[in-house]
Backbone and ligand atoms as CSV (ligand in chain L), in Angstrom:
chain,resi,resn,atom,element,x,y,z
A,1,MET,N,N,115.153,112.657,105.910
A,1,MET,CA,C,114.982,111.191,105.581
A,1,MET,C,C,114.863,111.116,104.001
A,2,PRO,N,N,115.466,110.194,103.196
A,2,PRO,CA,C,115.673,110.110,101.760
A,2,PRO,C,C,114.338,109.590,101.108
A,3,TYR,N,N,113.299,109.257,102.002
A,3,TYR,CA,C,112.213,108.591,101.683
A,3,TYR,C,C,111.045,109.448,101.489
A,4,GLN,N,N,109.943,109.395,100.659
A,4,GLN,CA,C,108.667,110.022,100.837
A,4,GLN,C,C,107.874,109.596,101.859
A,5,PRO,N,N,107.033,110.263,102.654
A,5,PRO,CA,C,106.364,109.481,103.663
A,5,PRO,C,C,105.235,108.796,103.097
A,6,MET,N,N,104.699,107.727,103.729
A,6,MET,CA,C,103.682,107.028,103.325
A,6,MET,C,C,102.325,107.883,103.416
A,7,PRO,N,N,101.272,107.725,102.699
A,7,PRO,CA,C,100.118,108.574,102.937
A,7,PRO,C,C,99.299,108.015,104.207
A,8,PHE,N,N,98.490,108.830,104.833
A,8,PHE,CA,C,97.888,108.545,106.096
A,8,PHE,C,C,96.487,107.976,105.712
A,9,SER,N,N,96.137,107.661,104.517
A,9,SER,CA,C,94.994,107.060,104.113
A,9,SER,C,C,95.158,106.348,102.814
A,10,LEU,N,N,94.784,105.206,102.650
A,10,LEU,CA,C,94.455,104.626,101.404
A,10,LEU,C,C,93.141,103.870,101.087
A,11,THR,N,N,92.688,103.754,99.782
A,11,THR,CA,C,91.677,103.011,99.423
A,11,THR,C,C,91.845,101.906,98.430
A,12,THR,N,N,91.264,100.870,98.882
A,12,THR,CA,C,91.261,99.565,97.954
A,12,THR,C,C,89.842,99.329,97.317
A,13,GLU,N,N,89.676,98.362,96.586
A,13,GLU,CA,C,88.382,98.022,96.034
A,13,GLU,C,C,87.353,98.092,97.185
A,14,ARG,N,N,87.711,97.314,98.352
A,14,ARG,CA,C,86.525,96.967,99.513
A,14,ARG,C,C,87.043,97.781,100.616
A,15,LEU,N,N,88.316,98.330,100.759
A,15,LEU,CA,C,88.745,98.654,102.126
A,15,LEU,C,C,89.165,100.150,102.201
A,16,ASN,N,N,88.811,100.712,103.347
A,16,ASN,CA,C,89.582,102.055,103.837
A,16,ASN,C,C,90.626,101.730,104.664
A,17,LEU,N,N,91.752,102.276,104.398
A,17,LEU,CA,C,92.825,102.241,105.381
A,17,LEU,C,C,93.119,103.705,105.910
A,18,GLN,N,N,93.085,103.649,107.162
A,18,GLN,CA,C,93.189,105.032,107.878
A,18,GLN,C,C,94.026,104.909,109.033
A,19,LEU,N,N,94.567,106.160,109.474
A,19,LEU,CA,C,95.510,106.272,110.653
A,19,LEU,C,C,94.630,105.768,112.086
A,20,TRP,N,N,95.214,105.247,112.991
A,20,TRP,CA,C,94.547,104.823,114.171
A,20,TRP,C,C,93.942,106.120,114.806
A,21,GLN,N,N,92.804,105.908,115.383
A,21,GLN,CA,C,91.934,106.937,116.201
A,21,GLN,C,C,91.657,106.307,117.322
A,22,ALA,N,N,91.383,107.277,118.480
A,22,ALA,CA,C,91.291,106.918,119.749
A,22,ALA,C,C,90.275,105.806,119.912
A,23,ALA,N,N,89.253,105.956,118.986
A,23,ALA,CA,C,87.891,105.003,119.226
A,23,ALA,C,C,88.358,103.676,118.745
A,24,ASP,N,N,89.589,103.398,118.129
A,24,ASP,CA,C,90.073,102.162,117.650
A,24,ASP,C,C,90.503,101.390,118.820
A,25,ALA,N,N,90.660,101.941,120.122
A,25,ALA,CA,C,91.169,101.386,121.268
A,25,ALA,C,C,90.366,99.861,121.476
A,26,THR,N,N,89.071,99.920,121.433
A,26,THR,CA,C,88.440,98.663,121.674
A,26,THR,C,C,88.785,97.628,120.743
A,27,GLY,N,N,88.802,97.833,119.546
A,27,GLY,CA,C,89.128,96.955,118.472
A,27,GLY,C,C,90.566,96.535,118.753
A,28,TYR,N,N,91.425,97.278,119.230
A,28,TYR,CA,C,92.841,96.993,119.236
A,28,TYR,C,C,92.891,96.029,120.457
A,29,ARG,N,N,92.281,96.189,121.651
A,29,ARG,CA,C,92.102,95.337,122.646
A,29,ARG,C,C,91.750,93.899,122.243
A,30,GLU,N,N,90.656,93.972,121.436
A,30,GLU,CA,C,89.998,92.682,121.026
A,30,GLU,C,C,91.220,91.932,120.303
A,31,LEU,N,N,91.948,92.582,119.309
A,31,LEU,CA,C,93.084,91.786,118.692
A,31,LEU,C,C,94.074,91.384,119.489
A,32,VAL,N,N,94.464,92.208,120.663
A,32,VAL,CA,C,95.369,91.589,121.629
A,32,VAL,C,C,94.890,90.468,122.260
A,33,GLY,N,N,93.793,90.408,122.672
A,33,GLY,CA,C,92.955,89.319,123.364
A,33,GLY,C,C,92.891,88.160,122.446
A,34,GLU,N,N,92.783,88.122,121.136
A,34,GLU,CA,C,92.838,86.971,120.347
A,34,GLU,C,C,94.029,86.321,120.076
A,35,ARG,N,N,95.206,87.548,120.211
A,35,ARG,CA,C,96.479,86.767,120.080
A,35,ARG,C,C,96.779,85.997,121.266
A,36,GLY,N,N,96.146,86.266,122.567
A,36,GLY,CA,C,96.471,85.326,123.660
A,36,GLY,C,C,97.375,86.109,124.617
A,37,ASP,N,N,97.590,87.386,124.169
A,37,ASP,CA,C,98.454,88.223,125.075
A,37,ASP,C,C,97.887,88.903,126.127
A,38,GLU,N,N,98.478,89.268,127.108
A,38,GLU,CA,C,97.813,89.875,128.330
A,38,GLU,C,C,97.117,91.194,127.734
A,39,LEU,N,N,95.756,91.143,128.299
A,39,LEU,CA,C,94.954,92.162,127.654
A,39,LEU,C,C,95.296,93.640,128.279
A,40,PRO,N,N,95.424,94.671,127.601
A,40,PRO,CA,C,95.611,96.145,127.995
A,40,PRO,C,C,94.388,96.625,128.588
A,41,THR,N,N,94.419,97.523,129.581
A,41,THR,CA,C,93.104,98.151,130.047
A,41,THR,C,C,92.711,99.061,128.948
A,42,LEU,N,N,91.473,99.589,129.025
A,42,LEU,CA,C,91.044,100.351,127.718
A,42,LEU,C,C,91.867,101.592,127.809
A,43,ASP,N,N,92.235,102.207,128.938
A,43,ASP,CA,C,93.205,103.384,128.958
A,43,ASP,C,C,94.512,103.143,128.326
A,44,GLU,N,N,95.081,101.850,128.659
A,44,GLU,CA,C,96.424,101.406,128.097
A,44,GLU,C,C,96.344,101.303,126.534
A,45,ALA,N,N,95.212,100.706,126.215
A,45,ALA,CA,C,94.828,100.513,124.792
A,45,ALA,C,C,94.717,101.960,123.931
A,46,ARG,N,N,93.972,102.758,124.615
A,46,ARG,CA,C,93.950,104.297,124.026
A,46,ARG,C,C,95.291,104.805,124.037
A,47,ASP,N,N,96.058,104.843,125.046
A,47,ASP,CA,C,97.488,105.294,124.781
A,47,ASP,C,C,98.237,104.785,123.697
A,48,GLU,N,N,98.138,103.448,123.560
A,48,GLU,CA,C,99.019,102.835,122.670
A,48,GLU,C,C,98.398,103.409,121.029
A,49,VAL,N,N,97.124,103.524,121.009
A,49,VAL,CA,C,96.493,103.743,119.817
A,49,VAL,C,C,96.981,105.390,119.503
A,50,ARG,N,N,96.986,106.192,120.561
A,50,ARG,CA,C,97.294,107.580,120.355
A,50,ARG,C,C,98.811,107.583,119.982
A,51,GLU,N,N,99.725,106.674,120.623
A,51,GLU,CA,C,101.093,106.735,120.422
A,51,GLU,C,C,101.300,106.352,118.834
A,52,ALA,N,N,100.648,105.489,118.288
A,52,ALA,CA,C,100.776,104.930,117.129
A,52,ALA,C,C,100.400,105.978,116.099
A,53,ARG,N,N,99.409,106.758,116.324
A,53,ARG,CA,C,98.991,107.743,115.470
A,53,ARG,C,C,100.006,109.034,115.423
A,54,ALA,N,N,100.413,109.287,116.685
A,54,ALA,CA,C,101.277,110.311,117.010
A,54,ALA,C,C,102.614,110.207,116.236
A,55,SER,N,N,103.186,109.006,116.339
A,55,SER,CA,C,104.533,108.719,115.755
A,55,SER,C,C,104.493,108.598,114.128
A,56,ALA,N,N,103.419,108.475,113.736
A,56,ALA,CA,C,103.386,108.173,112.153
A,56,ALA,C,C,104.098,109.274,111.309
A,57,PRO,N,N,103.911,110.572,111.575
A,57,PRO,CA,C,104.328,111.532,110.788
A,57,PRO,C,C,106.026,111.660,110.812
A,58,GLY,N,N,106.376,111.534,112.119
A,58,GLY,CA,C,107.999,111.652,112.124
A,58,GLY,C,C,108.616,110.451,111.584
A,59,ARG,N,N,107.917,109.242,111.590
A,59,ARG,CA,C,108.606,108.103,111.115
A,59,ARG,C,C,108.562,107.893,109.728
A,60,GLY,N,N,107.517,108.345,109.089
A,60,GLY,CA,C,107.219,108.287,107.543
A,60,GLY,C,C,106.636,106.767,107.221
A,61,ILE,N,N,106.770,105.729,108.010
A,61,ILE,CA,C,105.883,104.480,107.874
A,61,ILE,C,C,104.917,104.323,108.990
A,62,HIS,N,N,103.914,103.577,108.746
A,62,HIS,CA,C,103.029,103.322,109.954
A,62,HIS,C,C,102.002,102.320,109.541
A,63,CYS,N,N,101.274,101.905,110.375
A,63,CYS,CA,C,100.136,100.857,110.026
A,63,CYS,C,C,98.933,101.737,109.964
A,64,MET,N,N,97.897,100.993,109.257
A,64,MET,CA,C,96.548,101.685,109.270
A,64,MET,C,C,95.500,100.777,109.508
A,65,THR,N,N,94.390,101.223,110.002
A,65,THR,CA,C,93.278,100.546,110.373
A,65,THR,C,C,92.677,100.048,108.874
A,66,LEU,N,N,91.725,98.905,109.134
A,66,LEU,CA,C,91.179,98.581,107.967
A,66,LEU,C,C,89.646,98.384,108.223
A,67,ARG,N,N,88.772,99.211,107.448
A,67,ARG,CA,C,87.286,98.855,107.504
A,67,ARG,C,C,86.684,98.729,106.045
A,68,LEU,N,N,85.566,98.337,105.917
A,68,LEU,CA,C,84.970,98.168,104.674
A,68,LEU,C,C,84.495,99.313,104.303
A,69,HIS,N,N,84.350,99.748,103.034
A,69,HIS,CA,C,83.653,101.049,102.635
A,69,HIS,C,C,82.393,101.238,103.326
A,70,GLY,N,N,81.880,102.400,103.765
A,70,GLY,CA,C,80.446,102.391,104.274
A,70,GLY,C,C,80.258,101.685,105.544
A,71,ASP,N,N,81.314,101.308,106.263
A,71,ASP,CA,C,81.181,100.363,107.425
A,71,ASP,C,C,82.157,100.908,108.376
A,72,ASP,N,N,81.563,101.052,109.790
A,72,ASP,CA,C,82.458,101.601,110.925
A,72,ASP,C,C,83.152,100.487,111.580
A,73,GLU,N,N,82.723,99.198,111.317
A,73,GLU,CA,C,83.406,98.248,112.116
A,73,GLU,C,C,84.969,97.933,111.808
A,74,PHE,N,N,85.542,97.917,112.804
A,74,PHE,CA,C,87.068,97.806,113.025
A,74,PHE,C,C,87.485,96.474,112.627
A,75,LEU,N,N,88.373,96.079,111.546
A,75,LEU,CA,C,88.720,94.760,111.059
A,75,LEU,C,C,90.038,94.282,111.335
A,76,GLY,N,N,90.872,95.305,111.614
A,76,GLY,CA,C,92.435,94.990,111.804
A,76,GLY,C,C,93.148,96.087,111.311
A,77,TYR,N,N,94.554,95.872,111.234
A,77,TYR,CA,C,95.340,96.735,110.675
A,77,TYR,C,C,96.312,96.183,109.621
A,78,CYS,N,N,97.055,96.918,108.936
A,78,CYS,CA,C,97.961,96.520,107.983
A,78,CYS,C,C,99.052,97.795,107.839
A,79,GLY,N,N,100.310,97.527,107.422
A,79,GLY,CA,C,101.179,98.568,107.240
A,79,GLY,C,C,102.650,98.336,107.269
A,80,LEU,N,N,103.317,99.280,107.514
A,80,LEU,CA,C,104.833,98.978,107.529
A,80,LEU,C,C,105.216,99.273,108.942
A,81,VAL,N,N,106.265,98.354,109.418
A,81,VAL,CA,C,106.888,98.524,110.801
A,81,VAL,C,C,108.369,98.294,110.629
A,82,ILE,N,N,109.095,98.881,111.565
A,82,ILE,CA,C,110.577,98.586,111.751
A,82,ILE,C,C,110.671,97.113,112.094
A,83,GLY,N,N,110.026,96.631,113.037
A,83,GLY,CA,C,109.968,95.272,113.462
A,83,GLY,C,C,111.466,94.705,113.718
A,84,ARG,N,N,111.641,93.645,113.200
A,84,ARG,CA,C,113.032,93.044,113.198
A,84,ARG,C,C,113.844,93.545,112.013
A,85,ALA,N,N,113.332,94.572,111.295
A,85,ALA,CA,C,114.288,94.888,110.058
A,85,ALA,C,C,114.628,96.360,110.471
A,86,THR,N,N,114.511,97.199,109.377
A,86,THR,CA,C,115.166,98.606,109.360
A,86,THR,C,C,114.291,99.598,108.789
A,87,ILE,N,N,114.481,100.657,108.873
A,87,ILE,CA,C,113.625,101.953,108.525
A,87,ILE,C,C,113.751,101.962,107.087
A,88,GLU,N,N,114.891,101.642,106.637
A,88,GLU,CA,C,115.190,101.486,104.932
A,88,GLU,C,C,114.454,100.378,104.310
A,89,GLU,N,N,114.396,99.136,105.072
A,89,GLU,CA,C,114.096,98.020,104.557
A,89,GLU,C,C,113.094,97.427,105.605
A,90,PRO,N,N,111.931,98.080,105.689
A,90,PRO,CA,C,110.895,97.778,106.801
A,90,PRO,C,C,110.175,96.420,106.492
A,91,GLU,N,N,109.472,96.112,107.471
A,91,GLU,CA,C,108.622,94.766,107.469
A,91,GLU,C,C,107.086,95.232,107.094
A,92,ILE,N,N,106.492,94.476,106.365
A,92,ILE,CA,C,105.211,94.553,106.291
A,92,ILE,C,C,104.404,93.763,107.300
A,93,ALA,N,N,103.212,94.371,107.842
A,93,ALA,CA,C,102.487,93.670,109.015
A,93,ALA,C,C,101.123,93.691,108.887
A,94,TYR,N,N,100.476,92.733,109.284
A,94,TYR,CA,C,99.008,92.660,109.230
A,94,TYR,C,C,98.341,91.876,110.164
A,95,GLU,N,N,97.345,92.192,110.790
A,95,GLU,CA,C,96.743,91.504,111.867
A,95,GLU,C,C,95.053,91.699,111.735
A,96,LEU,N,N,94.389,90.649,111.663
A,96,LEU,CA,C,92.805,91.050,111.365
A,96,LEU,C,C,92.202,90.237,112.600
A,97,LEU,N,N,91.069,90.622,112.954
A,97,LEU,CA,C,90.178,90.107,113.979
A,97,LEU,C,C,89.685,88.802,113.245
A,98,ARG,N,N,89.439,87.721,114.041
A,98,ARG,CA,C,89.091,86.531,113.440
A,98,ARG,C,C,87.906,86.322,112.572
A,99,ARG,N,N,86.872,87.101,113.040
A,99,ARG,CA,C,85.760,87.051,112.224
A,99,ARG,C,C,85.795,87.707,110.928
A,100,ALA,N,N,86.900,88.489,110.613
A,100,ALA,CA,C,87.250,88.997,109.360
A,100,ALA,C,C,88.000,88.305,108.452
A,101,HIS,N,N,88.768,87.191,108.961
A,101,HIS,CA,C,89.538,86.208,108.266
A,101,HIS,C,C,88.849,85.523,107.016
A,102,GLY,N,N,89.721,85.267,106.051
A,102,GLY,CA,C,89.168,84.324,105.045
A,102,GLY,C,C,88.394,85.006,103.838
A,103,ASN,N,N,88.527,86.395,103.884
A,103,ASN,CA,C,87.947,87.299,102.864
A,103,ASN,C,C,88.800,87.788,101.842
A,104,GLY,N,N,90.152,87.557,102.204
A,104,GLY,CA,C,91.051,88.359,101.075
A,104,GLY,C,C,91.341,89.604,101.543
A,105,TYR,N,N,90.936,90.124,102.782
A,105,TYR,CA,C,91.230,91.320,103.204
A,105,TYR,C,C,92.731,91.626,103.361
A,106,ALA,N,N,93.409,90.782,104.021
A,106,ALA,CA,C,94.729,90.942,104.381
A,106,ALA,C,C,95.638,91.164,103.107
A,107,THR,N,N,95.115,90.239,101.936
A,107,THR,CA,C,95.966,90.291,100.854
A,107,THR,C,C,95.791,91.695,100.087
A,108,GLU,N,N,94.544,91.985,100.107
A,108,GLU,CA,C,94.022,93.230,99.409
A,108,GLU,C,C,94.657,94.495,100.086
A,109,ALA,N,N,94.851,94.522,101.310
A,109,ALA,CA,C,95.395,95.826,102.264
A,109,ALA,C,C,96.910,95.692,101.975
A,110,ALA,N,N,97.495,94.492,102.063
A,110,ALA,CA,C,98.889,94.325,101.996
A,110,ALA,C,C,99.311,94.710,100.516
A,111,SER,N,N,98.621,94.373,99.675
A,111,SER,CA,C,98.933,94.895,98.189
A,111,SER,C,C,99.048,96.316,98.057
A,112,ALA,N,N,98.058,96.918,98.703
A,112,ALA,CA,C,98.162,98.493,98.676
A,112,ALA,C,C,99.174,99.015,99.531
A,113,ILE,N,N,99.577,98.565,100.480
A,113,ILE,CA,C,100.785,98.659,101.206
A,113,ILE,C,C,102.148,98.648,100.618
A,114,VAL,N,N,102.224,97.609,99.770
A,114,VAL,CA,C,103.381,97.325,98.959
A,114,VAL,C,C,103.374,98.474,97.771
A,115,ASP,N,N,102.443,98.820,97.372
A,115,ASP,CA,C,102.408,99.892,96.277
A,115,ASP,C,C,102.778,101.168,97.039
A,116,ALA,N,N,102.225,101.444,98.257
A,116,ALA,CA,C,102.588,102.695,99.000
A,116,ALA,C,C,104.096,102.636,99.396
A,117,ALA,N,N,104.653,101.346,99.694
A,117,ALA,CA,C,106.195,101.429,100.114
A,117,ALA,C,C,106.764,101.678,98.862
A,118,ARG,N,N,106.483,101.193,97.866
A,118,ARG,CA,C,107.366,101.517,96.488
A,118,ARG,C,C,107.496,103.038,96.216
A,119,ALA,N,N,106.197,103.582,96.306
A,119,ALA,CA,C,106.058,104.936,96.255
A,119,ALA,C,C,106.794,105.765,97.235
A,120,THR,N,N,107.191,105.366,98.280
A,120,THR,CA,C,108.132,106.044,99.209
A,120,THR,C,C,109.496,106.227,98.657
A,121,GLY,N,N,109.916,105.261,97.724
A,121,GLY,CA,C,111.223,105.078,97.048
A,121,GLY,C,C,112.081,104.046,97.611
A,122,ARG,N,N,111.437,103.195,98.503
A,122,ARG,CA,C,111.995,102.062,99.190
A,122,ARG,C,C,112.214,100.908,98.028
A,123,THR,N,N,113.204,100.167,98.104
A,123,THR,CA,C,113.374,99.108,97.214
A,123,THR,C,C,113.372,97.623,97.688
A,124,ARG,N,N,113.061,97.496,99.010
A,124,ARG,CA,C,112.840,96.154,99.425
A,124,ARG,C,C,111.940,96.213,100.749
A,125,LEU,N,N,111.200,95.023,100.812
A,125,LEU,CA,C,110.502,94.840,101.966
A,125,LEU,C,C,110.791,93.484,102.530
A,126,TRP,N,N,110.572,93.300,104.024
A,126,TRP,CA,C,110.643,92.011,104.430
A,126,TRP,C,C,109.426,91.738,105.258
A,127,SER,N,N,109.263,90.424,105.672
A,127,SER,CA,C,108.274,90.006,106.539
A,127,SER,C,C,108.725,88.814,107.307
A,128,THR,N,N,108.712,88.930,108.636
A,128,THR,CA,C,109.143,87.786,109.479
A,128,THR,C,C,107.985,87.229,110.078
A,129,VAL,N,N,108.049,85.799,109.731
A,129,VAL,CA,C,106.714,84.952,110.014
A,129,VAL,C,C,107.275,83.752,110.963
A,130,ARG,N,N,106.408,83.598,111.918
A,130,ARG,CA,C,106.565,82.238,112.607
A,130,ARG,C,C,106.427,80.929,111.699
A,131,ALA,N,N,107.107,79.934,111.865
A,131,ALA,CA,C,106.962,79.095,110.938
A,131,ALA,C,C,105.731,78.360,110.766
A,132,TRP,N,N,104.851,78.200,111.798
A,132,TRP,CA,C,103.566,77.630,111.832
A,132,TRP,C,C,102.492,78.429,111.051
A,133,ASN,N,N,102.729,79.766,110.691
A,133,ASN,CA,C,101.701,80.746,110.258
A,133,ASN,C,C,101.334,80.600,108.749
A,134,THR,N,N,100.802,79.346,108.457
A,134,THR,CA,C,100.402,79.167,107.096
A,134,THR,C,C,99.574,80.351,106.461
A,135,PRO,N,N,98.569,80.980,106.982
A,135,PRO,CA,C,97.803,81.961,106.380
A,135,PRO,C,C,98.657,83.141,106.076
A,136,SER,N,N,99.638,83.523,106.907
A,136,SER,CA,C,100.490,84.725,106.850
A,136,SER,C,C,101.365,84.432,105.560
A,137,PHE,N,N,101.997,83.201,105.542
A,137,PHE,CA,C,102.880,82.808,104.217
A,137,PHE,C,C,102.020,82.971,102.978
A,138,ARG,N,N,100.818,82.579,103.109
A,138,ARG,CA,C,100.000,82.617,101.821
A,138,ARG,C,C,99.777,83.939,101.295
A,139,VAL,N,N,99.446,84.777,102.208
A,139,VAL,CA,C,99.288,86.280,102.092
A,139,VAL,C,C,100.542,86.667,101.353
A,140,LEU,N,N,101.625,86.483,101.952
A,140,LEU,CA,C,102.861,86.996,101.362
A,140,LEU,C,C,103.088,86.489,100.033
A,141,GLU,N,N,102.815,84.935,99.672
A,141,GLU,CA,C,103.134,84.433,98.533
A,141,GLU,C,C,102.113,85.162,97.454
A,142,LYS,N,N,100.946,85.518,97.876
A,142,LYS,CA,C,99.985,86.094,96.735
A,142,LYS,C,C,100.406,87.506,96.400
A,143,ILE,N,N,101.295,88.290,97.228
A,143,ILE,CA,C,101.733,89.512,96.860
A,143,ILE,C,C,103.175,89.556,96.455
A,144,GLY,N,N,103.706,88.343,96.057
A,144,GLY,CA,C,105.036,88.247,95.545
A,144,GLY,C,C,106.140,88.127,96.382
A,145,PHE,N,N,106.058,87.718,97.655
A,145,PHE,CA,C,107.156,87.565,98.602
A,145,PHE,C,C,107.717,86.407,98.281
A,146,ARG,N,N,109.112,86.097,98.584
A,146,ARG,CA,C,109.747,84.901,98.500
A,146,ARG,C,C,110.537,84.573,99.800
A,147,ARG,N,N,110.463,83.288,100.343
A,147,ARG,CA,C,111.344,82.997,101.594
A,147,ARG,C,C,112.796,83.187,101.265
A,148,ASP,N,N,113.471,83.797,102.229
A,148,ASP,CA,C,114.767,84.009,102.049
A,148,ASP,C,C,115.726,83.390,103.031
A,149,HIS,N,N,115.493,83.419,104.342
A,149,HIS,CA,C,116.249,82.696,105.375
A,149,HIS,C,C,115.566,82.629,106.711
A,150,THR,N,N,116.109,81.882,107.499
A,150,THR,CA,C,115.189,81.557,108.797
A,150,THR,C,C,116.307,81.645,109.918
A,151,THR,N,N,115.801,82.508,110.967
A,151,THR,CA,C,116.519,82.580,112.364
A,151,THR,C,C,115.548,82.123,113.240
A,152,SER,N,N,116.026,82.268,114.502
A,152,SER,CA,C,115.283,81.594,115.529
A,152,SER,C,C,115.409,82.433,116.920
A,153,ASP,N,N,114.487,82.400,117.732
A,153,ASP,CA,C,114.454,82.928,118.938
A,153,ASP,C,C,114.153,81.874,119.970
A,154,GLU,N,N,113.819,82.420,121.305
A,154,GLU,CA,C,113.373,81.272,122.111
A,154,GLU,C,C,111.986,80.765,121.967
A,155,LYS,N,N,111.167,81.452,121.005
A,155,LYS,CA,C,109.864,80.758,120.574
A,155,LYS,C,C,109.818,79.852,119.636
A,156,GLY,N,N,111.074,79.927,118.851
A,156,GLY,CA,C,111.287,78.956,117.647
A,156,GLY,C,C,111.674,79.707,116.497
A,157,ASP,N,N,111.467,79.074,115.191
A,157,ASP,CA,C,111.814,79.597,113.909
A,157,ASP,C,C,111.206,80.719,113.530
A,158,ILE,N,N,111.869,81.684,112.924
A,158,ILE,CA,C,111.429,82.860,112.284
A,158,ILE,C,C,111.663,82.992,110.810
A,159,VAL,N,N,110.840,82.851,110.003
A,159,VAL,CA,C,111.198,82.722,108.456
A,159,VAL,C,C,111.128,84.123,107.943
A,160,TRP,N,N,112.164,84.657,107.340
A,160,TRP,CA,C,112.260,85.826,106.656
A,160,TRP,C,C,111.863,85.969,105.221
A,161,ASN,N,N,110.876,86.685,105.014
A,161,ASN,CA,C,110.387,86.629,103.383
A,161,ASN,C,C,110.763,88.085,102.845
A,162,VAL,N,N,111.025,88.043,101.624
A,162,VAL,CA,C,111.569,89.345,100.949
A,162,VAL,C,C,110.739,89.669,99.796
A,163,LEU,N,N,110.648,90.856,99.573
A,163,LEU,CA,C,110.011,91.262,98.187
A,163,LEU,C,C,110.945,92.594,97.730
A,164,ASP,N,N,111.638,92.239,96.560
A,164,ASP,CA,C,112.097,93.512,95.858
A,164,ASP,C,C,111.187,94.252,94.997
A,165,LEU,N,N,111.235,95.526,95.521
A,165,LEU,CA,C,110.145,96.360,94.917
A,165,LEU,C,C,110.461,96.856,93.475
L,1,COA,C1,C,97.247,86.239,108.548
L,1,COA,C2,C,96.022,86.830,108.488
L,1,COA,C3,C,96.308,88.415,108.632
L,1,COA,C4,C,95.468,86.664,107.032
L,1,COA,O1,O,94.225,87.283,106.846
L,1,COA,P1,P,93.099,86.945,105.796
L,1,COA,O2,O,92.433,88.388,105.647
L,1,COA,O3,O,92.418,85.837,106.443
L,1,COA,O4,O,94.097,86.609,104.776
L,1,COA,P2,P,93.638,86.479,103.141
L,1,COA,O5,O,92.048,85.961,103.280
L,1,COA,O6,O,93.864,87.573,102.223
L,1,COA,O7,O,94.510,85.233,102.680
L,1,COA,C5,C,94.778,84.044,103.545
L,1,COA,C6,C,95.139,82.929,102.577
L,1,COA,O8,O,95.614,81.953,103.385
L,1,COA,C7,C,94.879,80.620,103.225
L,1,COA,N1,N,94.717,79.817,104.544
L,1,COA,C8,C,94.185,80.277,105.562
L,1,COA,N2,N,94.292,79.425,106.499
L,1,COA,C9,C,95.058,78.248,105.960
L,1,COA,C10,C,95.444,77.127,106.499
L,1,COA,N3,N,95.282,76.570,107.670
L,1,COA,N4,N,96.239,76.345,105.534
L,1,COA,C11,C,96.446,76.760,104.255
L,1,COA,N5,N,95.999,77.854,103.869
L,1,COA,C12,C,95.453,78.716,104.549
L,1,COA,C13,C,93.642,81.133,102.645
L,1,COA,O9,O,92.931,80.195,101.971
L,1,COA,C14,C,93.982,82.264,101.813
L,1,COA,O10,O,94.595,81.840,100.813
L,1,COA,P3,P,93.804,81.634,99.350
L,1,COA,O11,O,93.235,83.134,98.684
L,1,COA,O12,O,94.725,81.061,98.373
L,1,COA,O13,O,92.783,80.786,99.474
L,1,COA,C15,C,95.081,86.584,109.586
L,1,COA,O14,O,95.053,85.163,109.687
L,1,COA,C16,C,95.531,87.001,110.946
L,1,COA,O15,O,95.139,87.995,111.353
L,1,COA,N6,N,96.257,86.322,111.658
L,1,COA,C17,C,96.713,86.443,113.025
L,1,COA,C18,C,97.756,87.703,112.947
L,1,COA,C19,C,98.989,87.238,112.026
L,1,COA,O16,O,99.391,85.933,112.237
L,1,COA,N7,N,99.476,88.195,111.439
L,1,COA,C20,C,100.654,88.101,110.599
L,1,COA,C21,C,101.965,87.839,111.543
L,1,COA,S1,S,103.175,87.459,110.567
């Protein structure tokens, strides 16, 4: 692969970003529940978390869990995914538990992920956001993304946001 791999941990002013661990399965389940999606069993959640961790080295991009320094509470995750885009120009992704919203954590983590993406040698990132998701657009705006174009699927409009690194 022509890109450097992303690091497996990052530190920001307030947050530690690290690879998923089996113990994050509970927090992951809670996130899925808050999305309103069908809840995985704890075993299924553990498998997903293990798979996310195991696939990271081969792919070179991944998501990382978010925790405050000195605190073990799982807050959510942020990272790079192929998503609707490509390995060369991946998507930035973030999802936090509701109780962690509104503290600037997504912006802080996403900003560190943008720096890490630049350090891999990539030149462009995308983020696809449902048209109603104002908080997500605001995070993207704060870290320098601009709206590029809109596509749609059976659930409605998807706005493609881009950042040239
Ligand atoms: C999107 C998400 C990660 C943002 O997390 P967060 O840590 O609360 O984000 P931040 O605090 O860094 O920034 C949120 C910004 O949106 C603004 N915001 C939040 N709700 C808003 C609303 N209803 N209308 C306008 N602005 C809003 C906040 O005021 C803040 O902007 P500011 O710093 O200018 O005040 C969080 O809402 C989330 O996990 N949502 C569910 C998952 C999701 O939608 N992920 C993205 C998929 S594309």
